[in-house]
C-alpha positions in Angstrom: 0.0 0.0 0.0 1.3 3.4 -0.9 1.5 5.9 2.0 1.8 9.5 0.6 2.8 12.2 3.1 1.3 15.6 3.5 3.4 17.9 5.6 1.9 20.7 7.6 4.3 23.6 7.0 5.9 25.8 9.6 4.3 29.0 8.4 0.6 29.8 8.7 -0.1 30.0 5.0 -3.3 29.5 2.9 -2.7 25.8 2.4 -1.9 22.9 4.7 -0.7 20.6 2.0 3.0 21.2 1.2 3.0 18.8 -1.8 0.3 20.4 -4.0 -3.0 22.1 -4.2 -5.0 19.9 -4.3 -3.3 16.7 -3.3 -4.2 13.6 -5.4 -4.3 9.9 -4.3 -6.1 6.7 -5.0 -8.9 4.7 -3.3 -7.3 2.5 -0.7 -4.3 4.7 -0.1 -3.5 6.0 3.4 -2.5 9.6 3.6 -0.2 10.7 6.5 -0.2 14.3 7.8 2.9 15.2 9.8 3.2 18.5 11.8 6.5 20.2 11.1 6.1 23.0 13.6 3.4 24.4 16.0 0.1 22.9 16.8 -2.4 21.9 14.1 -5.3 19.6 13.2 -6.4 18.0 9.9 -10.2 18.4 9.9 -12.4 17.3 7.1 -15.0 20.0 6.0 -17.6 17.2 5.7 -16.9 15.3 9.0 -15.1 12.4 7.3 -12.1 12.7 9.7 -10.9 14.9 12.4 -7.5 14.6 14.1 -6.9 15.8 17.6 -4.6 18.8 18.0 -1.2 17.6 17.0 2.2 19.1 18.1 5.5 19.2 16.2 6.5 15.7 15.0 3.0 14.1 15.6 1.3 12.2 12.8 -2.3 11.5 11.7 -3.2 8.9 9.1 -6.5 8.3 7.2 -7.3 5.7 4.6 -9.6 6.8 1.8 -12.0 4.1 0.7 -14.2 6.2 -1.7 -13.3 8.4 -4.7 -14.1 12.1 -4.4 -12.9 15.5 -3.3 -12.2 16.0 0.4 -11.6 19.6 1.5 -10.1 20.1 4.9 -8.8 22.8 7.3 -6.7 23.2 10.4 -9.4 23.7 13.1 -7.0 25.9 15.1 -6.1 28.0 12.0 -9.2 27.9 9.7 -7.3 30.0 7.1 -5.1 26.9 6.5 -7.0 24.8 4.0 -6.4 22.3 1.3 -8.1 19.3 -0.3 -7.4 15.7 -1.1 -8.7 14.3 -4.4 -9.2 10.6 -4.4 -9.3 8.8 -7.8 -11.0 5.4 -8.3 
């Protein structure tokens, strides 16, 4: 199984994803978010997942089992937003 990584950047920018806007993956893949600095969450706009607040070095993973577009934010910094597009 492929495990792509989405890094949460140090700066409070308009995007959480450091690898592209939006981020693309496939059904069945597990995406791993890693906090590089500060305290952040990865929170789906549609209540599909919600990590707890994570500090530097902490990781959250989620496996996508359906194709679609999944926008998400950092609940602590709502201006940080991105999306994951899952292809079938």
